[in-house]
Structures are given as C-alpha cells and as structure tokens.
KOLNURO-92240 format. One record per residue: residue in one letter; x, y negated, z of N, C-alpha, C in turn. Coordinates in steps of 0.02 Angstrom, whole numbers, padded with zeros to 5 digits. Each point is the difference from the previous one (the first is absolute). Example, Ala and Ser with C-alpha at 12.3 -4.5 7.8 and 13.67 -1.06 7.14 Angstrom:
! residues 2
<a,<00660,00284,00390>,<-00045,-00059,00000>,<00045,-00060,00000>> <s,<-00018,-00053,-00036>,<00042,-00059,00003>,<-00039,-00055,00037>> 
! end
This chain:
! residues 278
<m,<10306,-03431,13298>,<-00016,-00070,00001>,<00045,-00045,00056>> <e,<00019,-00054,-00015>,<00034,-00050,00039>,<-00037,-00049,00018>> <t,<-00011,-00014,00066>,<-00041,-00065,00032>,<00037,-00034,00032>> <p,<00004,-00077,-00010>,<00025,-00040,00046>,<-00034,-00009,00068>> <v,<00026,00002,00056>,<-00027,-00003,00063>,<00035,-00061,00043>> <v,<-00041,-00017,00047>,<00028,-00057,00035>,<-00023,00015,00077>> <f,<00047,00009,00047>,<-00015,00016,00062>,<00037,-00035,00060>> <h,<-00015,00007,00060>,<00033,-00044,00056>,<00042,00043,00050>> <s,<00042,-00017,00031>,<00045,00043,00049>,<00024,-00041,00062>> <p,<-00013,-00075,00026>,<-00053,-00045,-00028>,<00023,-00040,-00065>> <a,<00061,00003,-00018>,<00021,-00043,-00063>,<-00045,00035,-00057>> <r,<-00005,-00042,-00048>,<-00028,00010,-00062>,<00044,00042,-00053>> <l,<-00022,00059,-00002>,<00041,00055,-00049>,<-00034,00013,-00063>> <v,<00041,00012,-00050>,<-00021,00005,-00060>,<00024,00073,-00041>> <g,<-00043,00041,-00024>,<00019,00056,-00024>,<-00029,00034,-00063>> <i,<00019,00070,-00012>,<-00036,00024,-00057>,<-00021,00065,00023>> <l,<-00065,00026,00005>,<-00019,00068,00019>,<-00007,00029,-00066>> <h,<00026,00066,-00001>,<00014,00049,-00059>,<-00056,00054,00013>> <a,<-00044,00011,-00046>,<-00042,00048,00005>,<00013,00061,-00032>> <p,<-00014,00070,00026>,<00013,00054,-00037>,<-00032,00009,-00072>> <e,<00039,00031,-00052>,<-00020,-00002,-00060>,<-00050,00070,-00018>> <r,<00007,00041,00066>,<-00044,00067,-00013>,<-00026,00010,00071>> <e,<-00030,00050,00017>,<-00035,00015,00067>,<00050,-00018,00053>> <p,<-00032,-00039,00052>,<00052,-00024,00056>,<00026,00056,00039>> <r,<00059,00007,00033>,<00017,00047,00037>,<-00009,-00015,00077>> <g,<-00017,-00046,00017>,<-00012,-00016,00058>,<00061,-00032,00042>> <a,<00041,-00029,-00030>,<00060,-00021,00027>,<00031,-00067,-00031>> <g,<00027,-00046,00029>,<00023,-00057,-00019>,<00072,-00028,00024>> <v,<00035,-00031,-00048>,<00058,-00024,00018>,<00004,-00079,-00004>> <v,<00031,-00031,00056>,<00008,-00074,00007>,<00081,-00009,-00019>> <f,<00018,-00037,-00039>,<00064,-00019,-00034>,<00027,-00057,00040>> <l,<00058,00006,00033>,<00033,-00056,00038>,<00067,-00026,-00039>> <h,<00000,-00057,-00020>,<00073,-00022,-00038>,<00047,-00013,00054>> <g,<00058,-00020,-00018>,<00050,-00023,00050>,<00006,-00069,00011>> <w,<00045,-00020,00035>,<-00007,-00074,00025>,<00001,-00051,-00041>> <t,<00035,00003,-00055>,<-00002,-00051,-00047>,<-00041,00007,-00069>> <g,<-00030,00059,-00003>,<-00037,00027,-00050>,<-00073,-00037,00003>> <y,<-00046,00039,-00043>,<-00069,-00018,-00007>,<-00036,00057,-00015>> <r,<-00067,-00001,-00015>,<-00039,00069,00009>,<00025,00055,-00074>> <v,<00029,-00032,-00042>,<00008,00047,-00061>,<00061,00048,00014>> <g,<00041,-00030,00047>,<00067,00042,00009>,<00050,-00014,-00053>> <p,<00063,00016,00019>,<00052,-00008,-00045>,<-00013,00041,-00057>> <h,<00023,-00035,-00058>,<-00015,00024,-00084>,<-00081,00035,00001>> <r,<-00036,-00024,00038>,<-00083,00022,00002>,<00006,00058,00016>> <i,<00035,00031,00048>,<00001,00072,00018>,<-00076,00024,00037>> <f,<-00027,-00053,00038>,<-00060,00012,00037>,<-00064,00001,-00054>> <v,<00006,-00046,-00049>,<-00050,00006,-00050>,<-00004,00058,-00042>> <e,<00049,00036,-00011>,<00012,00055,-00029>,<-00028,00062,00031>> <a,<00030,-00004,00066>,<-00022,00055,00050>,<-00073,-00004,00012>> <a,<-00028,-00050,00009>,<-00070,-00010,00020>,<-00042,00028,-00066>> <r,<00015,-00020,-00054>,<-00030,00028,-00060>,<00004,00078,-00010>> <q,<00057,00021,00007>,<00013,00076,00007>,<-00049,00032,00054>> <l,<00004,-00031,00046>,<-00042,00023,00050>,<-00071,00014,-00013>> <a,<-00029,-00060,-00033>,<-00065,-00012,-00016>,<-00027,00051,-00048>> <a,<00059,00018,-00039>,<-00027,00050,-00047>,<00003,00072,00021>> <t,<00015,00007,00052>,<00000,00068,00040>,<-00059,-00001,00066>> <g,<-00027,-00050,-00007>,<-00060,00000,00061>,<00020,-00031,00059>> <y,<00052,-00042,00005>,<00009,-00041,00062>,<-00014,-00069,-00004>> <h,<-00032,-00033,00056>,<-00011,-00061,00004>,<00066,-00044,00026>> <s,<00010,-00063,-00022>,<00068,-00031,00033>,<-00018,-00064,-00007>> <l,<00043,-00040,00043>,<00000,-00077,00013>,<00062,-00033,-00003>> <t,<00010,-00035,-00039>,<00075,-00058,-00008>,<-00031,-00059,00028>> <f,<00050,-00031,00040>,<-00019,-00069,00020>,<00056,-00039,00023>> <d,<-00002,-00064,00010>,<00052,-00050,00007>,<-00006,-00012,00075>> <f,<00059,00016,00042>,<00009,-00025,00055>,<-00007,-00070,00008>> <r,<-00026,-00024,00071>,<00003,-00069,00004>,<00060,-00040,-00018>> <g,<-00003,-00053,-00030>,<00062,-00034,-00015>,<00026,00030,-00064>> <r,<-00033,00050,-00033>,<00030,00021,-00069>,<-00049,-00005,-00056>> <g,<00019,00004,-00057>,<-00053,00004,-00058>,<-00050,-00051,00010>> <d,<-00067,00031,-00005>,<-00065,-00046,-00007>,<-00031,00002,00072>> <s,<00032,00020,00052>,<-00023,-00004,00065>,<00016,-00065,00042>> <d,<-00038,-00021,00046>,<00014,-00060,00035>,<00048,00027,00046>> <g,<00041,-00072,00028>,<00051,00015,00049>,<00063,-00031,-00026>> <e,<00041,-00009,00048>,<00075,-00017,-00013>,<00056,00053,00006>> <h,<00030,00016,-00055>,<00046,00047,00000>,<00052,00008,00056>> <e,<00037,-00061,00005>,<00046,00005,00052>,<-00027,00000,00079>> <a,<-00067,-00009,00000>,<-00027,-00003,00069>,<-00018,00064,00016>> <t,<-00016,00041,-00040>,<-00032,00080,00009>,<00056,00040,00025>> <t,<-00035,00042,00053>,<00047,00046,00035>,<-00017,00079,-00010>> <l,<00036,00035,00015>,<-00011,00072,-00020>,<-00070,00024,00046>> <d,<-00008,-00022,00046>,<-00060,00017,00044>,<-00069,-00027,-00045>> <e,<00015,-00061,-00034>,<-00070,-00020,-00024>,<-00005,00042,-00069>> <m,<00053,00024,-00025>,<-00007,00041,-00064>,<-00035,00071,00026>> <i,<00016,00025,00060>,<-00029,00047,00024>,<-00075,-00012,00015>> <e,<-00011,-00045,00014>,<-00088,-00034,00003>,<-00029,00006,-00070>> <d,<00036,-00025,-00042>,<-00031,00002,-00068>,<-00005,00075,-00029>> <a,<00050,00044,00013>,<-00007,00064,-00026>,<-00050,00035,00030>> <r,<-00022,-00024,00061>,<-00055,00038,00037>,<-00067,-00029,-00031>> <a,<-00001,-00061,-00013>,<-00067,-00023,-00020>,<-00006,00020,-00074>> <a,<00054,00006,-00038>,<-00003,00034,-00067>,<-00030,00069,-00002>> <r,<00033,00035,00059>,<-00038,00084,-00004>,<-00075,-00007,00024>> <r,<-00019,-00049,00042>,<-00078,-00009,00022>,<-00040,-00015,-00064>> <l,<00029,-00035,-00042>,<-00043,-00025,-00058>,<00003,00059,-00043>> <l,<00041,00042,-00023>,<00013,00052,-00045>,<-00059,00054,00035>> <i,<00002,00011,00066>,<-00051,00046,00022>,<-00079,-00027,-00011>> <e,<-00005,-00067,00012>,<-00066,-00028,00005>,<-00029,00006,-00069>> <r,<00051,-00026,-00041>,<-00027,00003,-00074>,<-00005,00062,-00039>> <t,<00036,00062,00027>,<00004,00065,-00047>,<-00031,00046,00043>> <g,<00005,-00007,00064>,<-00025,00056,00053>,<00041,00066,-00006>> <v,<00074,-00012,-00009>,<00046,00059,-00009>,<00012,00023,00075>> <r,<00006,00064,00001>,<00010,00026,00062>,<00076,00003,00030>> <a,<00043,00011,-00049>,<00065,-00003,00017>,<00042,-00052,-00036>> <t,<00040,-00040,00044>,<00037,-00062,-00031>,<00070,00009,00013>> <y,<00043,-00027,-00041>,<00073,-00002,-00010>,<00022,-00062,-00012>> <w,<00047,-00029,00040>,<00041,-00063,-00025>,<00054,00030,-00037>> <c,<00019,-00042,-00048>,<00059,00025,-00047>,<00044,-00071,-00001>> <g,<00052,00012,00032>,<00039,-00077,-00001>,<00076,00007,-00022>> <l,<00019,-00048,-00029>,<00064,-00007,-00034>,<00044,-00036,00029>> <c,<00065,00007,00022>,<00052,-00045,00031>,<-00043,-00022,00071>> <s,<00002,-00055,00025>,<-00029,-00012,00061>,<-00073,00010,00006>> <g,<-00036,00010,-00060>,<-00063,00012,-00001>,<-00006,00083,00027>> <g,<00050,00036,00013>,<00001,00062,00030>,<00003,-00009,00078>> <n,<00041,-00061,00019>,<00001,-00004,00081>,<-00071,-00036,00019>> <v,<-00036,-00031,-00048>,<-00070,-00026,00011>,<-00041,00069,00013>> <a,<00009,00046,-00045>,<-00047,00058,00011>,<00011,00042,00058>> <l,<00073,-00005,00009>,<00009,00031,00076>,<-00027,-00030,00054>> <g,<-00001,-00066,00012>,<-00030,-00043,00036>,<-00077,00011,00008>> <a,<-00033,-00005,-00050>,<-00077,00014,-00014>,<-00017,00061,00025>> <a,<00043,00061,-00008>,<-00028,00063,00013>,<00012,00001,00086>> <s,<00050,-00030,00031>,<00008,00000,00064>,<-00058,-00030,00027>> <l,<-00046,-00042,-00034>,<-00066,-00024,00037>,<-00054,00037,-00026>> <d,<-00006,00018,-00060>,<-00050,00029,-00032>,<00018,00081,00002>> <k,<-00011,00034,00048>,<00027,00071,00005>,<-00050,00049,-00040>> <d,<-00053,-00026,-00038>,<-00044,00048,-00028>,<00020,00000,-00070>> <a,<00053,-00038,-00037>,<00009,-00002,-00061>,<00032,00062,-00021>> <a,<-00016,00025,-00047>,<00015,00065,-00027>,<00074,00013,-00014>> <g,<00035,-00048,-00022>,<00069,00002,-00015>,<00035,-00054,-00031>> <l,<00063,00005,-00011>,<00046,-00055,-00025>,<00039,00011,-00051>> <i,<00002,-00028,-00048>,<00046,00012,-00057>,<00052,-00060,00004>> <l,<00069,00017,00014>,<00046,-00060,00002>,<00050,00011,-00042>> <w,<00000,-00049,-00041>,<00059,-00008,-00062>,<00056,-00045,00025>> <s,<00058,00018,00013>,<00062,-00032,00007>,<-00017,-00051,00060>> <t,<-00020,00035,00059>,<-00008,-00028,00053>,<00054,00000,00040>> <p,<00015,-00070,00023>,<00077,-00006,00043>,<-00017,00015,00069>> <l,<00069,-00001,00043>,<-00029,-00003,00063>,<-00024,-00061,00029>> <f,<-00039,-00002,00049>,<-00008,-00056,00049>,<00063,-00038,00026>> <a,<00015,-00058,-00002>,<00058,-00041,00015>,<00033,00036,00067>> <p,<-00040,00013,00055>,<00028,00017,00062>,<00032,00064,-00009>> <f,<-00010,00042,-00052>,<00032,00068,-00007>,<00057,-00005,-00045>> <k,<00020,-00043,-00037>,<00046,-00017,-00046>,<00065,-00003,00047>> <t,<00068,00041,-00016>,<00054,-00007,00027>,<00052,-00032,-00044>> <g,<00059,-00021,00031>,<00047,-00034,-00034>,<00031,00039,-00064>> <q,<00004,00059,00011>,<00020,00050,-00039>,<-00036,00009,-00067>> <q,<-00065,00002,00011>,<-00051,00008,-00057>,<00004,-00076,-00032>> <e,<00009,-00053,00034>,<00009,-00060,-00043>,<00066,00002,-00042>> <v,<00049,00024,00019>,<00066,00002,-00034>,<-00014,00039,-00059>> <r,<-00029,00068,00006>,<-00007,00036,-00058>,<-00054,-00036,-00048>> <r,<-00038,-00036,00021>,<-00054,-00042,-00053>,<00039,-00048,-00033>> <r,<00041,-00036,00032>,<00038,-00051,-00031>,<00049,00039,-00055>> <g,<00036,00053,00022>,<00033,00045,-00052>,<-00029,00016,-00062>> <i,<-00068,00019,00004>,<-00028,00021,-00047>,<-00025,-00061,-00055>> <f,<-00013,-00054,00031>,<-00003,-00064,-00035>,<00071,-00028,-00027>> <l,<00050,00012,00031>,<00066,-00018,-00027>,<00024,00045,-00065>> <a,<-00016,00071,00014>,<00012,00037,-00064>,<-00044,-00014,-00053>> <d,<-00059,-00020,00006>,<-00036,-00026,-00063>,<00026,-00065,-00030>> <y,<00008,-00036,00035>,<00036,-00067,-00023>,<00062,00016,-00044>> <a,<00044,00043,00045>,<00067,00013,-00041>,<-00008,00027,-00071>> <r,<-00067,00052,00002>,<-00010,00026,-00070>,<-00008,-00051,-00048>> <k,<-00039,-00046,00024>,<-00024,-00056,-00037>,<00050,-00046,-00027>> <l,<00048,00001,00022>,<00062,-00050,-00011>,<00032,00040,-00070>> <f,<-00007,00050,-00012>,<00021,00030,-00066>,<-00043,-00009,-00063>> <r,<-00062,-00030,00011>,<-00050,-00009,-00050>,<00015,-00066,-00038>> <r,<-00012,-00006,-00063>,<00008,-00054,-00040>,<-00050,-00057,00017>> <e,<-00066,00017,00021>,<-00043,-00040,00005>,<00012,-00039,00078>> <t,<00032,00033,00048>,<00015,-00026,00054>,<00049,-00069,-00010>> <w,<00062,00017,-00044>,<00038,-00053,-00008>,<-00035,-00061,-00039>> <a,<-00059,00012,-00043>,<-00022,-00053,-00031>,<-00035,-00033,00045>> <k,<-00036,00030,00051>,<-00042,-00041,00047>,<00054,-00043,00050>> <l,<00060,00023,00017>,<00040,-00039,00032>,<00016,-00054,-00040>> <l,<00026,00008,-00064>,<00017,-00054,-00039>,<-00052,-00060,-00008>> <h,<-00067,00024,00004>,<-00042,-00046,-00016>,<-00037,-00029,00077>> <g,<00038,00020,00050>,<-00031,-00018,00068>,<-00056,00030,00019>> <q,<-00025,00053,-00023>,<-00068,00040,00017>,<00007,00051,00055>> <v,<00063,00012,00031>,<00000,00040,00060>,<-00019,-00034,00064>> <r,<-00054,00040,00029>,<-00027,-00034,00055>,<00040,00023,00066>> <f,<00040,-00044,00025>,<00053,00027,00044>,<-00028,-00005,00064>> <g,<-00058,-00046,00004>,<-00037,-00014,00066>,<-00048,00078,00021>> <v,<-00011,00025,-00062>,<-00059,00053,00018>,<00062,00064,00009>> <i,<00057,-00001,-00032>,<00051,00056,00015>,<00013,-00005,00070>> <s,<00018,-00054,00028>,<00015,-00017,00073>,<-00044,00022,00048>> <r,<-00071,-00026,-00012>,<-00052,00029,00041>,<-00013,00066,00000>> <v,<00015,00040,-00059>,<-00003,00080,-00005>,<00050,00032,00047>> <l,<00060,-00027,-00016>,<00052,00030,00052>,<00008,-00018,00067>> <f,<-00021,-00066,00017>,<00014,-00019,00075>,<-00061,-00024,00033>> <g,<-00066,00002,-00037>,<-00065,-00014,00025>,<-00004,-00079,00006>> <r,<-00057,-00012,00027>,<-00023,-00069,00004>,<00014,-00028,00060>> <r,<00014,-00071,00019>,<00001,-00014,00055>,<-00061,-00020,00044>> <s,<-00006,00019,00053>,<-00066,-00014,00034>,<-00002,-00070,00017>> <p,<-00067,-00039,-00008>,<-00012,-00065,00009>,<00013,-00007,00070>> <a,<00031,-00069,00014>,<00027,-00017,00075>,<-00070,-00005,00037>> <g,<00010,00036,00059>,<-00057,-00012,00051>,<-00058,00045,-00020>> <k,<00005,00055,-00046>,<-00046,00044,-00011>,<-00010,00049,00048>> <a,<-00051,00013,00027>,<-00016,00048,00065>,<00029,00077,-00020>> <r,<-00024,00020,-00070>,<00016,00065,-00023>,<-00011,00002,-00070>> <n,<00028,00061,-00024>,<-00007,00021,-00068>,<-00070,00003,-00017>> <p,<-00027,-00025,-00054>,<-00066,00019,-00011>,<-00021,00065,-00040>> <k,<00051,00033,-00010>,<-00002,00078,-00020>,<00013,00046,00061>> <d,<00003,-00021,00053>,<00005,00034,00061>,<-00069,00001,00032>> <s,<-00027,00054,00030>,<-00075,-00003,00030>,<00010,-00021,00077>> <l,<-00051,-00029,00027>,<00000,-00005,00081>,<-00007,00069,00029>> <r,<-00019,00044,-00042>,<-00014,00069,00039>,<00051,00046,-00018>> <d,<00002,00054,00040>,<00046,00054,-00032>,<-00035,00049,-00036>> <i,<00007,-00006,-00048>,<-00039,00036,-00064>,<-00001,00078,00003>> <m,<00072,00015,00003>,<00017,00072,-00004>,<-00030,00041,00065>> <s,<00002,-00038,00064>,<-00021,00030,00050>,<-00079,00005,00007>> <e,<-00032,-00047,-00030>,<-00073,-00005,00001>,<-00037,00053,-00052>> <l,<00048,00004,-00056>,<-00018,00063,-00044>,<-00007,00061,00021>> <r,<00033,00012,00061>,<-00006,00072,00026>,<-00078,00019,00012>> <g,<-00019,00055,-00022>,<-00076,00023,00025>,<-00032,-00005,-00080>> <w,<00027,-00029,-00040>,<-00032,-00006,-00070>,<00016,00068,-00030>> <r,<-00054,00026,-00034>,<00007,00070,-00027>,<-00021,00007,-00065>> <g,<00012,-00061,-00039>,<-00008,00015,-00079>,<00069,00022,-00025>> <a,<00000,00016,-00076>,<00054,00014,-00031>,<00036,-00058,-00030>> <a,<00061,00016,-00017>,<00040,-00048,-00033>,<00042,00018,-00059>> <l,<00000,-00038,-00046>,<00042,00006,-00064>,<00057,-00061,-00001>> <f,<00061,00023,-00004>,<00054,-00035,00000>,<00045,00006,-00068>> <i,<-00003,-00060,-00032>,<00040,00012,-00065>,<00056,-00050,-00009>> <y,<00059,00015,-00010>,<00056,-00043,-00012>,<00042,00011,-00052>> <g,<00028,-00056,-00026>,<00058,00016,-00055>,<00063,00012,00033>> <s,<00044,00046,-00033>,<00067,00012,00026>,<00042,-00058,00001>> <r,<-00014,-00056,-00044>,<00039,-00062,00001>,<-00032,-00056,00037>> <d,<-00047,00012,00035>,<-00038,-00044,00038>,<00056,-00037,00061>> <d,<00014,-00069,-00016>,<00048,-00030,00043>,<-00033,-00037,00062>> <e,<-00081,-00002,-00001>,<-00023,-00030,00052>,<-00027,00037,00053>> <a,<00005,00066,-00014>,<-00032,00049,00039>,<00051,00058,00041>> <v,<00065,-00029,00004>,<00056,00038,00027>,<-00021,00030,00066>> <g,<00011,00065,00005>,<-00016,00032,00076>,<-00075,00016,00007>> <a,<-00046,-00027,-00039>,<-00083,-00006,00004>,<-00018,00077,00008>> <p,<00019,00038,-00051>,<-00040,00067,-00015>,<00028,00043,00058>> <q,<00055,-00005,00020>,<00021,00039,00053>,<-00022,-00021,00064>> <f,<-00018,-00056,00017>,<-00034,-00033,00055>,<-00070,00044,00001>> <y,<-00039,-00024,-00050>,<-00071,00016,-00011>,<-00007,00078,00013>> <e,<00045,00037,-00041>,<-00015,00077,-00002>,<00014,00025,00065>> <r,<00054,-00030,00049>,<00005,00032,00076>,<-00055,-00029,00038>> <y,<-00022,-00060,-00015>,<-00065,-00023,00036>,<-00072,00034,-00008>> <c,<-00002,00020,-00061>,<-00061,00045,-00024>,<00012,00066,00031>> <r,<00055,00030,-00006>,<00004,00053,00030>,<-00005,00007,00082>> <e,<00022,-00048,00033>,<-00014,00002,00067>,<-00065,-00013,00027>> <q,<-00039,-00048,-00040>,<-00063,-00012,00009>,<-00060,00048,-00021>> <g,<00030,00048,-00044>,<-00051,00048,-00031>,<-00040,-00029,-00052>> <i,<00022,-00043,-00037>,<-00033,-00027,-00056>,<00012,00037,-00069>> <p,<-00043,00028,-00025>,<00012,00030,-00061>,<00032,-00046,-00055>> <a,<00066,-00002,-00013>,<00031,-00052,-00048>,<00027,00043,-00066>> <t,<-00006,-00030,-00055>,<00040,00014,-00046>,<00044,-00045,-00033>> <f,<00064,00020,-00016>,<00042,-00044,-00021>,<00029,00026,-00068>> <r,<00001,-00057,-00036>,<00028,00013,-00076>,<00049,-00056,-00019>> <t,<00054,00024,-00037>,<00050,-00054,-00027>,<00009,-00001,-00064>> <i,<-00015,-00048,-00045>,<00008,-00013,-00076>,<00078,-00015,-00005>> <e,<00031,00039,-00036>,<00077,00002,-00013>,<00003,-00057,-00053>> <g,<00046,-00050,00041>,<00019,-00054,-00054>,<-00035,-00053,00017>> <a,<-00054,00001,00011>,<-00055,-00058,00022>,<00028,-00055,00045>> <n,<-00019,-00050,-00011>,<00016,-00071,00049>,<-00061,-00012,00046>> <h,<-00003,-00053,00026>,<-00057,-00014,00061>,<-00062,00000,-00032>> <s,<-00007,-00043,-00061>,<-00071,-00007,-00028>,<-00012,00039,-00053>> <f,<00039,00056,-00014>,<-00012,00048,-00052>,<-00001,-00038,-00067>> <y,<00046,-00034,-00021>,<-00002,-00041,-00055>,<00020,00037,-00064>> <s,<-00034,00050,-00025>,<-00006,00024,-00063>,<-00072,00042,-00008>> <v,<-00018,00001,-00061>,<-00061,00042,-00018>,<00004,00068,00024>> <a,<00062,00028,-00005>,<00004,00078,00029>,<-00003,00000,00067>> <w,<00033,-00046,00045>,<-00009,00007,00066>,<-00071,-00017,00025>> <q,<-00029,-00054,-00036>,<-00071,-00013,00030>,<-00046,00059,-00012>> <d,<00013,00040,-00062>,<-00046,00050,-00015>,<00008,00060,00053>> <q,<00063,00009,00022>,<00012,00044,00053>,<-00031,-00015,00067>> <v,<00004,-00058,00012>,<-00030,-00023,00073>,<-00076,00002,-00008>> <i,<-00028,-00020,-00044>,<-00083,00002,-00015>,<-00015,00082,00003>> <g,<00037,00044,-00042>,<-00011,00063,-00016>,<00011,00038,00080>> <l,<00047,-00015,00033>,<00008,00026,00072>,<-00052,-00018,00038>> <t,<-00032,-00062,-00002>,<-00049,-00020,00036>,<-00060,00031,-00008>> <r,<-00007,00004,-00070>,<-00080,00028,-00015>,<00007,00085,00023>> <a,<00049,00032,-00009>,<-00003,00067,00018>,<00005,00009,00062>> <w,<00019,-00046,00045>,<-00001,00013,00076>,<-00081,-00021,00029>> <l,<-00019,-00050,-00034>,<-00071,-00021,00021>,<-00052,00064,-00026>> <d,<00020,00031,-00049>,<-00045,00054,-00016>,<00013,00051,00052>> <a,<00049,00025,00020>,<00018,00047,00042>,<-00040,-00015,00068>> <q,<00001,-00070,00024>,<-00045,-00015,00060>,<-00060,00015,-00011>> <m,<-00032,-00011,-00062>,<-00071,00002,-00005>,<-00024,00070,-00003>> <q,<00050,00050,-00009>,<-00015,00073,00003>,<00008,00027,00066>> <r,<00021,-00025,00045>,<00006,00016,00071>,<-00065,-00005,00038>> 
! end
C-alpha cells in the first residue's frame, strides 16, 4: 500500500510511504534523490525499488527535499545541510509511522552525500545504500576533474557519428549551454559565500564512530563519481566500516537502462536481506 504523507523539517515536505505487502521484516529504507531530482528518482528508479522492497517485507519512504517536487521551499536557496536536515526528519517519520527497528538511507548521486551527512549525526542508523555517490567537493582533485571531462568528451565524440546528432545540429536542437556546464561547470554567483553543495561541517570526520554497514554501487561509465569508489573504500577500511562495493559494467551515473536498473535494485535487495540475517 502506498500512502501520501506530509511532514516538517521545519519545511513542509511531501512523500509517499510504502507499506510491505507481506509480513514486515522490521526494517525500512528512506530514499534520497539527487540535487536536481525529486522523489521518484531518475526514470522512476526509486518507485520501482520501493515497490520491490515492499513485496519482500520492507517499509520505505520516498519524498521531495525542500524546494523540489511538491515540497515547500526554494530550490536555489536550499543547501546540502538543509537537505541533511530533511533526510533526518524523513527517517524520524518512518520510525514513528511504522515502528521499524532498523533504518537505512538509500541515496543516489548527491542524495548519497546527504545520506553520509545524516549518518554522521544519527549514528544509530543501521546502514547506508549509496548509488553513484560522488566525492564531496573538498576531496575532488584536479586530476579527477580532468578524467571526468575526458569521459564526457569521449561520449560526445561517439555521438558525432550518429545520424540523429547531425539532425539535431541542423535543426538547432543541440543544447550547447548544457554541454558547456557539463564540461566546465557553472559559474558561482557573484558574492556568494559558499557552494550550497558544500556542508559547513566536515562530514567525513564527523562520520567516524558510525558503525553501520554500507553498500556502494557504481556504474563503470559513471562520469560524475570519478575517484569516489577508491576514496570511500579506503575511508571505510580505515574507519572499520563494513562496506560492500559493486560495479555495474557499462552503466552510467543514473543507470539509464532497464537491465542496469534491475541490477542495482537486485544488488540492493540481496544486501538488505543479508543484513537482516545478521
């Protein structure tokens, strides 16, 4: 059963609570979309995941961060720290409404960064499921940015040999502004104190002491998370965090194919089942 919910963090947030279709397993998942997304996730991957989890006994919650979807707030004014506040409020709601004993955040892209930030504050969370989670800005290096741009350039070069690309060029449908932002990033507004995607806290330092488990899933063609698997694997090893890393061959950042999506959800379900048996 899927039930609309409204809660506050203090912003008014809107979500969908997914109830198990069989005997509950006592665990629940809060899905966290990326910076520009909303609660269904890219190509509705969160909806499909929540429904599959419900079929196997898990509660879950999908919701819109403030300034996104049906939730209140201004998108441009929202910061990473405020999204972390929203994620923690969503977890509290899931616990209050369902009584689950174990809770997991599942974040895609920057939603994974939000999940890490939330876990650094709520250290009793059972685990993190991190799909395509990039590095926090302070940990990105120039070499990694060069590699990221190289992946994009290779993809654009391949598209030049496609008939549909030339058709779009002739009809003025190629979005050069988007391509420029992808390759070179956005200009920061004049006078802006900080990047809203950066936290005021040192999240990775504050995450020390968390003893939950983590699942990281990346696509081998992920151009947004260059260097991230290696960084997080080393961090988890050093901090004693039990972490599982999986790579889906050929997949891009948002797992844009039915086969890739099925693999992501399948790996997630299997990992959760294993956690419940411990």
